[in-house]
N, C-alpha and C positions, 0 to 999 in steps of 0.2 A: 339274813347271810342268802347269798345265791345256794342251788341245790350244785351238789358237784357235778351233775350232768350240765350245769351250766358254765364250766370251768374249761378255760382251754388245757388241753393235755400238757405243755409244755409251762405253763403257768409259774409252777412252784420251782421247775428245773430253771428258768431263766431268771429268776428272782437270789435264786441260792449261786446261780454262776457268778452274781457281782462280788460276793463272799469266797470264791472258792480257794481263791489264792492271796491269800491276805498278808502284809508286810509284816517280818518276825519285829519281835521285840527285843533288842540286844543292848545286854550293860556294855560298860565302859570297865576294864579291857576285855577282851573277847577276840578268838579266831575262827574263821571261817574257810571250808575248803570246799570246791566246788567242781562237779564232775560232769559234763556233758556228752551226752552218746545220742546220735542220729539213729532213728529207727534200724535202717536198714531192713533185715527180716523179724527182725524182731517184734512181738505183739505185747499188747498190753499186757497179757496171762502172764506171759514168761517173767514179763519184770516185777510181776507183783507175786508170783510164784518165788523170784528170786529174792525180794523183800522179807516174804514171808521167811524164809529161812533165815536172814540176818536178823528177824525180830525173835524167831526162837532162840536163836542163841545168845541173846539177850534178856529172855524169858519179858517178853513185851508184847502188847498188843500187836495183831497182824493185820496188813491191810484189807479193807471192806472189800468182796468181790463187786469188780466192775467199776470202782474208784478210780479215778485218775490224778489223784493228789493224796500223798500219805506223810504225815508228823506223827514223829514219836521218841521220846526220851528213849538211849540209850545207852545206860552207864551216865557219864558225863557227857554224852555227846549226843545231842539232837541232831535227828535227821531228818530231811523234808524232800521227797519224791513229788516229783511235777512231770506229768506228761504231756505236752505243748504239740503244736501240728506238724513237727518232723523230727522233732528230738524230745529224749528226756533229761531231767536236770536230775543231777545227786547234791544236796548241800548238806555240809556238816557243822555244826555248831558247837562252840565250846566257849564257856565263859571262865573267867579265872585267871589270874595272874601267871605269867612265866617269866622264863629268864629272856629267852633270845625269841625274838617273835616268828621267823619263819623255820627255827630248827627242829621242832615239834608240832606239828600242826594236828586237827583233829582226825585226819585219816589214818594216823597212826594206831589209833584206837580202835580202828575197824579190822577185821581179820583180813590177811592179805590172799587167804583163798576165795574168798567172796569178793574181793576187788577185783580180781582175775576172771570171777566168772560173771560180772557185768555182761548181759545181750548184747552185741554191739560193738564199737569201732569207737574207742575214746577220742574225741575231737577237741576236747578245750579242756584245761584243767587249771586251776588257778588256787592261792591261796589268799586270803583277806583277813589281816591285822587291823583292830581298834584297840588304842591305846590313847593313853594319856598326854596333853600337847605340854603337859607341865615335866615331862621327863625329858632328858636333855637328848634329843634328835637336830643336832644340828648336821648342815651338810655333810661333812665327813662321813658320819654315823648311817645317815641315810645312804649315801653312795655305797658305803660298806654293803648297806643291808639288800641292797639291788646289784651285790658283785661287781660294782665299778661300772657298770651300765648307764647310758644316756638316759636320765629322767624326766619325767612329766610331773609338772605339779601344780595344783592350782586352790584357793577358797572354795569352798562350796555351802549352799544354803547360807547364803549373805556373810560369809565369814565365820561361820560357827564352827567348819574343821577344815582341816588340810588334807588334800588327796594326794599321795605319791604312788608312782609307777615307773617301770621301764618299759609296760607293755610287750614284752619279752619275755622268753622263755629262759628259766634259770637250770642250774645242774640237775636241780630232780624233775625235769621236765614239764615243771609248772611256771605258771606266770602268778606274779606279787601285785599285791595293793595294800597301802599303807594310810590308814585312816587317823588322823591325832584330832582330838576333841575332848573337850571339858563343859561346851555350853551344850552340845544336844541331850535330850532324854533320851529314852530306851526307843521309843515308839520313834524319832526323829533321826536314831542312830541305825534304826532297823532300815528306815525307807531309802538311806544313803547308802548303806551295804545292797541292799537290793537293787538299788538304780545300779549301783558299779558293776555287779554281778551279770546284770542284765546287758548292761554296755560291753561286759568281755563277750558275752557269749553273742551277742547280736553283730558286731565288729568282725567277728571270727566268719559267723554263717554269711555277713553279707560278702566275705573275700572267698566262699567257697565255689562259686562260677567264675573265678578268674582265671584259673589255669584251664580250665575249660575252654573261654573265650581265647584265650591263646592260641589252646591247639586247634579253634575251629578255623582261626582267622587266615591261615594257610588254605585250608581249603574252599575259604569263601573266593578267595584270590583267583585259585585256580580255576572255580567253576565260572567266577564272574568273566574270567578272560576266554573260555571255552565259550559262553552265551554271546558273545563279541563277537567271534568267530562264526556262531552260529547264525545271528542275525544277518552277518555279511552272505553266508554261503545260501541263505534262502533267496538273496535278490537275483544269485546267479543258479537257480535250479534251471536244468535242462532238461533231465529226464525222473519218470515214475522212480528210478533206481535211487535218483539224489533224493527225494521227497522222503522215501523209505529210510534213508540212512540218516535223514535230518530227523526224522522223526522218532528214530531209535535212540539217538542224542538226546532228544528233548525228555522222553519218557526215563533215559536212565538219570540226567539231572532233575528232574521232578520226584523221583523216587528218593534219591540223595538228600533232595533240600526238605524233603518230607521226615526225612529221620535227624536232620538237625533241627525241624521245628519242635521235636520229641522233648529239646532241651529249653523250651520258653518256660516253662515251670521254673527251671533253675534259674534262669536272669530274672522273672519275674519276683523270685523269692530275694533274691539280691536287693532290689530295687526296695521291696516292702522292710527288709532290713536295715537296710541304709538309712530311710525314712524313721525307722523304730531308733535308731541310735544317735539322730539328731535330736528326737524329742525328748529323751533321756539326758543329752548335755543339757538342753533346755530347762528340763527339771532341775539339775544339779546347782543352776543359777553359779557357773563358774566365774569367778574372781583372778586375775593374774596374779603370781606372784614373781617378783622382781628376777629376771635373769635366767626364767623357767617358759616354755612352752605350757597351756595348757593343754588338758586332754582333749576338750575339741579342738584347738589348735591342729595339735600332731594328727587326729584320726583326720580331721577333713583335710590335710594336706595326703594323707595315707588313701582313705576310703573313696573322696570325690573322683580321684583319676582312675580307680579300679571300677567304681559304679558306672563311671561314663562310657568305660572300655565296655562295659558287658551291656551298655543300654544300645551303644553303637554295633557290637555285633551281632543283638537280638533284631535290631532296626535293617542291618543288613540282609539277615536272613528272610526277614518277610520283603524286603525290597526284591532279593533276588527271587522268592517264590512268585513275586507278581511280574517281574520280566520274564519268567520262566513261561508263566501263563500267555502273557501277551504275547511271546514269541509261538507259542503253541497256536494259539489264535489267528497268529498271522500266517504261519505256515497252513493251517486248516482251510482260511481262505483261501492261500495260494493253490491247492490242491483243489479244494470248490471249484475255482475260476478254469483250473485245467478241464476239470471232470465234464464242467459246462460247456466248455470249446470239444471235446472230446463229444459229449452227446450232441452240439448241436451238428457237428461233422458227421455224424451217424446219422442223425433226423434228415440233411441233404442228400445222404448217399442211400436211405431207404425211400425219398420222395422219390430221386432219380430213376431207381429200381421199381418204383411201384408206377409211375410214369410208363415205363418201358414195358413193364410187366400189363398196364391197362393197353398198350398200343398192341403186342404180342397176341393179347387175348381177344382185343377187337378183329384183329387178323384173322384168327382162328375162327371167331365166332362168324365173318363171312364167307371162309372157306367153309365151315359145318352148313350155314344155309344153303351153299353153291352145292354141297354135297347132299344134301338131305332133298334139295331138290332136284339133283341130277337122279336120285335112285326113285324118288316119287313121279317123276317122268317115265323115268324107264319101266315102273310096273304099271304106268297107265299105257305106254307102248304096249307093252305084253298084254295087257289087258284086251286092246282093241285088238291086235293080232289075233286075239284068240277069238272075237266077236267076229272076225271076215272071216276064219277059218268057219265058223257055224253057219256062214251066210248072210250076216248082216250087211247091208250096204255103208260100210265105212270105212274111212282113208284115214289108216293110223298114223301113219307119216305127218298128214295136216292138222290131225286133231293134236297130235304130240307136242306139236310147235307150237299151235295156240295156246294151249296149257301152261307152258312155260311161263311166262309172265304172271299168270296166276297163281301158279306154285309156288313161285318166289316170293311173292308178297305174301302168299299166306304162311309159307315158313318165316320170313323176317316178321311177321305180325304175331305167330306163335311165339319163338326164340323170345322175343323183348317183352310179350305178356310173363312166361315164366320168371325172365331176369328181372323184371319188377315186382313181382310176388318176392323172391327170395330176398329184395333189398329191402321191400317193407317188412317183410317177419326178420329179419336178422337185427341181431340186438344192440 
């Protein structure tokens, strides 16, 4: 054996996961009641605490801390609680004979106050009855059990049992299933019952996104039309104000579609539950009963359009988000081109101003050379006249005139040397 340090920390938990939700073993006859409650704000600890109160009422063992499933006998009723991905299920099983199949379900043995206190809002409630096929359940009797509603039925498990249901709510606010069999053992009966309870759960959960899809569709239509207008207005941009207005509209639409994308989980769950319901129907191995739709026929006719509607709405949201992104990129490109045009015009203007400034600078430079030369010649002339006053034989006028070209060249050369040094040392 390998040491515990070599074992993956999840090894035991993953092995036990395969055995955490076994099929129940159910005798014939028996009755089952199912309640399904989405989590909402309820935590697993709150649900376990509520189950502890129920177990204490019947002096039964309480759920272990941290468990996600609980099965225990409460008097004549066996309860099974399971916490799934986004809902919790409470199933109540009761074996034994009865007079009327749906008149006294197992829920009657559960304290009403405890039922009212279950954390969350009840989404699914249904009763299922397993009885012997040898009893007289003719079509009239079956219709009476389902309050005269339209019913569907089929043989399942290679003809080992008959399943009947209206797939509708009755006067007690619950759905109903009737299973008639004498050929299935307790394990097979438990598997059939479990699959029917799961089918009831998944078909309702698959429909949970349909009202949302219908609510979102008009919003998508309006946003789609608005986006067409925005795309047309992008072609007709005339000013910066037009660009800012369109950018504001696209930003608002992007925020709105981001909020719609928050519902992607619900639409994705619909697809998953729809596929699970299809797998369960395949596992039941239905065979037609003359004159009746099978459960699979009925559910496919009802669920498939709903699933497609949700899928289309989800695809429209993603497609709209992509188009908004493309429109934003197109507007961004348009703004970038306009900015480039403005920058190019600004550069041309700066270039023209630079050339003008250079000409002015050259003109000023020439005037500066002339001014500096004038002052230098004037100083030289003053100096020469001073020499004349001292008795030196100098002609100030002639010498000054001769020095003018030399001074001009000297000043010009000096200015250009300074200019070259500044240009050479500039960054």
